[in-house]
N, C-alpha and C positions, 0 to 999 in steps of 0.2 A: 204624422213626421214629416217633416221637411229631409226630402233627398239633397244629398252635396252635389252641387254641380261640380259634372265632371270636367269644368276647365280647370277645377281648383285643388283638384286630387294632386297633383303633379307637386304645385306649390305645397299645401301642408304639408307633404309626404318629404318634398326637397327641405323645408324648413325642419322638423321632426329630426332627419338625418344628420341635419350639421349639429343641430341641438344632442343627441348621438354619440356622433364623430368627438363632439368639443368635450362632452361627458367622459369620454373614455379617455380621449388625449389625456384630460385633465386628472383623472384617477390613474396613470400609468404615471405619471410626473410629482403630483402633488404629494405623493411619499418620499418620493427623493428630494424633493425640496425642506420638508418636513424633518427627513432625516441629515440635511445639508446644515439647517439650524442647529439641532442638537446636537450634532458632530463639532459645530463651530464654538456652542457654548462651552461642550467638554473640554475642547481643546484651549480655551479660555482658563478653564481650572487648572487643565493640568499645566499649564505653562506657569500660572499664579504660583504653582507648589513646587515648581524649580527655582524659581525667582526667591521665595522662600526658604530654600533647601543652601544652607550653608557651604556645598560640594563642590560649587565651583571655584576654580582658582584663579583666571584670567579676567581683568577687568572689576570693574566697580559695578555696584547695584545697577546705577545708573546703566551702564552700558548693556547690561544683562535685558535690563527692560526695553530698551534700543531694539535692541538684537532680536527679542522675543517678538516682539510687535511689528516689526518689518518680516518675521517669517508667517506670522499668522495675513499681515498683509498681502503677500506674496503669495500664499494658498487661497484666499480669497477671491484675489485676481484669476486665478487659473481655472477654478473651480467653475465648472457651466454645465450644463444638461445637450453638451452636443452629440448627435446622433453617432459620429466617428468615435468621442469616447465610450458612449454606452456599449457600441460593437466591441471595443477593443476590451471594456468590463465583463462583455459575456463569455469572453475568448474567442472571438470571430475574425477573421484574419480578412473581412469584406471592405469594400470603397463603400461611401454614402453615396455614389452611384448605381453599386448593386444592388445596395438595402433597398434601394429604392423600386428598381426595375420588381425586385422581388414582390416588392408591395404590389406594385401595378398585374406583375402576375397573380396575384392570390384573387384582387379584385377581381379581374376578368375572371377568374376561373369560377370564385364564389358567385359572382354576378349569372354567368353560364348558369351552374347547376340553380341557383334561383330560376331562372329561366324556363328550364325541363321542368320545374317542382310548378312551373302552373301561373307563376307570376307576370305581369307585364313587362313590355321591354322596360319601362320607365321605373316602375317600379325594382324589376332585375336589376338595372344598373344601379339605382340610388343604394340597392342592398349592398353589390358587389363594394360601392366605397365607400358604405359603413361597417362594412367587417372585413373587408380586404386589411385595411391600417390596426383593425382593433386585433384581428387574429395575429399579424406580426409581431406588434407590442405583448399580445399574451406570450408570445413563443421567445420573443427577447428576455423579456422578463422573467419568466420560467428559465431558461438557460442561463442567467445571469445569477440570479438566487443558487440556483444548485454549484454554479463556480462560486458563488461567492461563501458558500453553507461549508464548502470541502476548504476554501483555503482558510475560514475562521476556523476550522478545528486542527489546523498544523501550522498557526502563526504562533502561537507560545514555545512549541516544540522546538521553530524554527528562532523563536529570539532566545532559548535553552543554548543553544547548541551557540549561538553568537555569546553569550554571557560565560560560558564555563570557554573559551576560544581565548577572548578575554583577557580573564582570569589568568589562563595560562601561557600569556602575552604576546599572543598571535596578534597579527595586526587586524584592525578592522577589515580590509578589503581581503584578507584572508578568509575570514571566519564566512562572512559572506558568500566568498566564492564554495567556501563547505557546506552551507546551506543550502544551495541552488545544486549540490550534486547530492545529499545525502534526503532531501526532502521532495516527497513525491507532486509531480503535478497534479493542482495548478501552479501552488505556491510557488516550488522549487522553478515549475521555466518561469514566472518574474523574478524573483531573485534571479537566475541566468542571462535573465534580459537588462536586466540594472546592471550585473558585472560587465556584460559585455559594452553598457553604456559608458562605464567607466574606463575599461582599457583603452575606448576611442577617447578619451582626456578631457569626459565628463565628473564635475566635483562631485564627490559624496553628496554632500548636501542637496545638490540637484535631483543626483540620481536615484536619492530616497524619495524627495518629491514624487517625482515622477510615478515612484512604486505607488506611493500614495495616491496619484488618480486612478493606476490600473486597476489597484484594488480596493472597492470601496469597502474597505472595514474604519472602522472608531481605530483598531489597533492598529496598523498601519499609519494612520495621520498621527497618534501617539508617537509610534516608532519615528517617522519623519521630525516630527519635533524637537523630540530628545537629541538625534542624531544632529540635525538641524543648528541647536543652542550649542552642542556640545564641539561641534567644528569653529562654533564664535566665543565662545566663552571659556572651552576647557572643564577639566573638571573629571571625577571619576565616573564612567564610562558604564562601567562594569555595574555600579551600586544602583546606578539611575535604569540602568536594564531589568536590572534583577528586581528593584520594585515594577516595576511596568510589568513583569510577566506574573507578580502575584496578584497587580491588579489584573490582567488577564484572567489568570484560571479562576478568581473570581466571580468575573462576569459570565464566564462560560457557565460555571456550575449557577448562576443565577437566570441565566438563558434558559437552562434546562430548566429547572422549577416553572419558569414562568410558565413554557410548554406545556407541562405537565398538568399544570393548574387547568390551561387554557384548552387543554384539547377536546374536551365534552362539549365549550361552547362553540369549539370552532366546527366540531362533526353537525351539532344544532344546525350552525348558521348553512354549511353546506348541503344538511339536506335539505333546508327549507328554502335556499339558492335552486334546489336541484329539481324540486316536484313540480312545478308548476313544467319545465322543459319535458320533464320525463311524462306527463299526466298528456301532452299535447299531442307527444310521441306515440302514446297510445291508444288516443282516439285516433289518431288518424289511420293507425295502422287498424283497428277496429271497426272505423266509422268513415271513413277516407270521403262519404258526399257530405256527411254533416260538418265536419271540418273544413272543408273545403272550400265555402265561402270566406275566407280569410284571405284565401289566396287568390282566388277567381274574382270577387267583389272590389270595389275602390273602398267602400265602404268599410270591407274588411280589411285591405290594406292601412287603412289609418289607425284602425282598432291594434292593428295585430303589431305597426309601430309604436304607436303609443305606450299598449301596453309591455312590451319588450325595455322602453326607455323609464315603464314607472317599475318595471322589475329589477334594469339595473339600477335605478336610485336605491331601490331595496336591501339590496347588496351591496354596495357601498356604506349604508348606514351599519345595516349587519357589522361589515367589516372593520367603521371605524369602533364600536362598541368591543371587538373582543381583540381591539390593537392593546398592546401593554409599551408604555416607554419604560425604558430599563438602563 
């Protein structure tokens, strides 16, 4: 067997690390891009339903269609994948530069730990560069998902408060203020921020649009579309929101059913994905000299990076297999 030229090892490792980092970044944002496209299709269907509804009193059908199209164009133009928006959705008040400093600190920390574990300086540096951004993205994704789940649970109740308030004759601004007081954080804090923006002179449609940007839920986008159309075309807001609440509650029930049906597949995927890491740690604890070649030899470093990359691809494939759209 021909040995690998030691001069080529850093180049090979650098290429593999670039591929691994690119795959990690793609996996972190590909789901959001697909979710954005699905949300856009749902918004179009929802707007089409509103256009077909005969409850709007102001303007002709052409006016309603023009206003709905303008709302969708404005929302498409604002929707992006900026780091600042993701930080807001995760409930972090950090600036973009602060987040980049945290990523750099994680890269240095993980690279130093790899160097202490026995990796060469070049391999340890590449390991830190590869795992630092990935660790931060994993933290950001987990925090964003936990916060989104909490807001998703409270959003139908918030709309119920708005519907009851509108039916009793309260202005929409007062209903939104009531939601900010009665709904627990984080959704209550987002409504409070929206009410504060309104008090500073921001139009209500614009404020609700910004709420939908900070709250990454299809429900928030539906709410923004309903409010945007109501402010431009008029109509019975209570009836539109009441129908929206019924749809949202049905979606919550469907989501819970899908989670219960897919829980076994997700548990199996988690076990299969964690098995190589667990076995590697156990072998390292019981026979460090046996597995230490992966960390001390150049060819072992290449095998370790290739195996990690291959395992990452397998995790992505299993994740796609158990992902359900609803």
